[in-house]
N, C-alpha and C positions, 0 to 999 in steps of 0.2 A: 273433173273442176264444171261445174253449173256455171250459167251467166252470171249468176246473183252473187257470185264470191263466196257462200255457203257449200261446203263441202260434208259428207259423211266418212265418217273415220271409223275402223274396226281395231282391234287388238293386233290385227295381222297388219294393217298398213300404217299404224299410229309411226312409226320410227321415220317411213321414208315420207309421207305426206304432212305432216306435224315438227319431228326435232329436225330431218333433215332441209327443212324450208328453208328459201332463201330471204322468202318475206315472217316478220314475226306472224306468230300464230292463236290467237285466240279460240281454246276449246271449251265446248258448252259440253259438260256431262248433265246427261239428263236420261229419261225413262217416261215413257209411255203416260203410266198411271199417277206423275206429281204432275200435282196442280200447279205451284209455283213454275214447274220446268215449263208447263204451258202457257203461264200468263209473262214470260219472260220471251218466251220463242220469237212473237212479233218483235219486239224490239232488236232480239238477235239478227234476226233476217235484214231488216233495216240498217243496222249496223254494219254488214256484211256489203252491202249497195254501196254502204258511202264510205266506206274505207276502203272498197275494191281496187285491187292495184298497191295498196300500201299495204293490207294485213288481208290475212286469211282467217275467216271464219269456218270453224269445223264444228260439228255436232259428234258427240257420241252417246251411243246408248249403254247406258250402264248394265242393263240387262244383259244383252248380246255380246256385249266385250266386257267380261271384270276382272280382265288380268291390270290392267292399265289404270282405272281409278282405285285398283289397289295397291299397286306402284307409289301413286301418288298421295296414296292417305286418304280418299276421297271418303268421308263417312255421312256426309248429306249432301243431298242434291235438291235445286240445280248450285253445280260448284261451277265456277268459268276459270280458267288459269288462263295465262299469257305466256307463249313461249317464244322465246327469240336467240337463235344461235342453239336451239338443242336445249337449251335453261330454261328454268321457271322464272319469269321477269316479276309476275306480279297474280292474284290469286284471289276472287271473291266468292262466299257462298252467302245462297237467298237469293229472293227475287230484288235484285237490286236495279236501282234508275236508269234510264238511258245516259242520264247526264254522267252518271258516274264512271260505266261502262265507256262511255266516249274519251273520257278523261285519260283511260286504264289504258286506252289504245295509241291514244295522244303521245302516252311517254314510249311508246315501242318506237 
């Protein structure tokens, strides 16, 4: 866990870090070659700082960890999925605005 509340997860630690988390967890499924992913990266980092202690923000590189995105039917990136208590609470695909992501986090 880093001090800005942003963590990086893999197929190996996804269950422990995300599904078994006591806090709601927003996972940003991304890849280094994805332009829109880079565009929303700073927004995701800002939200991690703003929601520190309330929501965990995680990033998963779909190239390095393909099993988890496959399990959740992710066909396009960036896709952000909000998990709470091991269940999918909400999901958005594409480079959405900060306000939309913040509203999604407020629900959790």
